[in-house]
Phi, psi and omega in degrees: 000146185286129184219165175202167182242136183216173166236118174280146174264114185231358167300113185298334178287316181301320177296321175302308187288329176295317186290323176307310179299311175303322180293326181285318179294322174308316187292345175294352187063018169279153167281101178235146167254111176286146168299131179294141178318314183285345177260001184290126182200168178257116183277119181276315177208124175270137194255329185087208185269122178227157186274169185298326184300325186280324178301334176293311179297319173303316185288326176295317181293327179294321182290352173267358179270126173245142175203154175269146174302144176211181183250139169235151176253118176276113176202152179086128171260131172225184182216157176240140335304145187287146182050037182264145169281004178222066183299146176251323180234143173238128192233165164259126175281167179239122173266266172305128180098356182297317180297318177301318187289315176296317176304319176295323178296321180293315179299315172304314184297326178290317182295312185294323177295319180314320184261014171100001176284136180292157177296136176313133181288322178277142176282136187287118174232105189305121187199155177241117182292126177240002172187148170253142189253123179277315187208117181267161176228161177304330182287328175292316172307313179299317174300319177301310179302315181292337178263018187294334183252002183302132174270122177274313180146172180260152173218154173272135167262110185247346180200165170237156186224143176266125178235150176254131179249123171250121184278127174235177181289336176269006186114169181289145166247120178266142172233136172271131179259324189199147181227141175248127178265138182293152179277135174300144171271000000 
């Protein structure tokens, strides 16, 4: 099954603000596919297609992860590739709370390598994907640049989740398989 580990965005006010920004991006007349409200999350580690036996090992590895609950500030719109005239992915950055998120990623990486996962190929940069770009326009690129410093808001990180992703013609369907709750400060 196709799996990843994430921090879900569940704060309704933040989701409203993200949808407002997605609407602005859609108004650029570029062909973009916004991430559905119920699927907005910060991926800590994409695992890919893994067998059920490995899912059990990942759950055991996640049980060894401990972290204190913390706040993250979502701010700044960016794209991959960065500062490109042809962005493929549009994301929201994480300022406050970025270090804590990176520490969780590092702890997970260590545990996942112990059970045979290769090192993550990409350098981990905490972000939330909000849209995928099929076809860009100069107006979209200008809008991304204008929103580079926009403040979206704060949210509490209280858990990390192992998610199963089922790809369908209508978009992915995510299901939580396991959750690790953060420790109260």
